[in-house]
ZAMARGU-4260 file (C-alpha; in steps of 0.2 Angstrom, whole numbers, plus 5000, padded with zeros to 4 digits):
<rodrens>
0) 5598/5650/5668 | 5609/5642/5655 | 5611/5649/5637 | 5603/5640/5623 | 5613/5626/5616
5) 5604/5620/5601 | 5597/5605/5611 | 5579/5603/5618 | 5579/5608/5636 | 5577/5594/5649
10) 5560/5596/5656 | 5566/5595/5674 | 5578/5609/5671 | 5566/5620/5661 | 5561/5636/5668
15) 5543/5631/5665 | 5544/5615/5675 | 5542/5624/5691 | 5530/5637/5683 | 5518/5624/5679
20) 5520/5624/5660 | 5524/5607/5652 | 5539/5607/5642 | 5536/5604/5624 | 5520/5604/5613
25) 5503/5597/5617 | 5507/5583/5605 | 5523/5579/5614 | 5534/5587/5601 | 5548/5600/5603
30) 5542/5618/5603 | 5543/5626/5586 | 5539/5642/5577 | 5520/5640/5580 | 5523/5638/5598
35) 5534/5654/5598 | 5520/5663/5590 | 5508/5656/5603 | 5519/5661/5617 | 5519/5679/5610
40) 5500/5679/5609 | 5499/5673/5627 | 5510/5688/5632 | 5500/5701/5623 | 5482/5694/5624
45) 5477/5699/5641 | 5460/5706/5646 | 5456/5724/5643 | 5454/5735/5658 | 5436/5738/5664
50) 5438/5756/5669 | 5449/5771/5665 | 5456/5768/5683 | 5461/5751/5679 | 5471/5756/5663
55) 5487/5761/5672 | 5489/5744/5680 | 5484/5736/5664 | 5497/5746/5654 | 5511/5742/5666
60) 5507/5723/5665 | 5506/5724/5646 | 5522/5734/5645 | 5532/5721/5655 | 5525/5707/5645
65) 5528/5715/5628 | 5546/5718/5634 | 5548/5699/5637 | 5540/5694/5621 | 5552/5706/5612
70) 5567/5698/5621 | 5561/5681/5615 | 5558/5686/5597 | 5575/5694/5596 | 5583/5679/5603
75) 5575/5668/5590 | 5576/5679/5575 | 5593/5686/5577 | 5602/5669/5577 | 5601/5656/5563
80) 5605/5642/5576 | 5592/5648/5589 | 5585/5635/5601 | 5566/5640/5598 | 5561/5627/5612
85) 5572/5635/5625 | 5566/5653/5621 | 5548/5648/5621 | 5550/5640/5638 | 5559/5655/5645
90) 5546/5667/5639 | 5532/5656/5647 | 5542/5655/5663 | 5543/5674/5663 | 5524/5676/5659
95) 5520/5665/5674 | 5530/5677/5685 | 5519/5692/5679 | 5501/5686/5678 | 5488/5698/5671
100) 5480/5702/5688 | 5478/5716/5700 | 5466/5726/5689 | 5447/5726/5685 | 5444/5716/5668
105) 5432/5721/5655 | 5418/5708/5654 | 5422/5701/5671
</rodrens>
């Protein structure tokens, strides 16, 4: 994957093009800080485990998703010229690779 360049990514080259996420915002604009926060929430807001036996899998999934969210936040916050759109799309692509599945979910 290419490094952020400061330009909005081409949706056909975006990591999320194949992952099923549309590039950009719902209103057609380029992802911004609000989208970055929404992507972090997507990473962290997964269903709670139904039983104590499901908790181990839940924690493993959540740990991996937290790590990816931190990578995105560091990439955006540590550089004044960060390409927020690229980082948001990269995180969403990673989240698509690690769905919150494989454990019993509370309320399901």
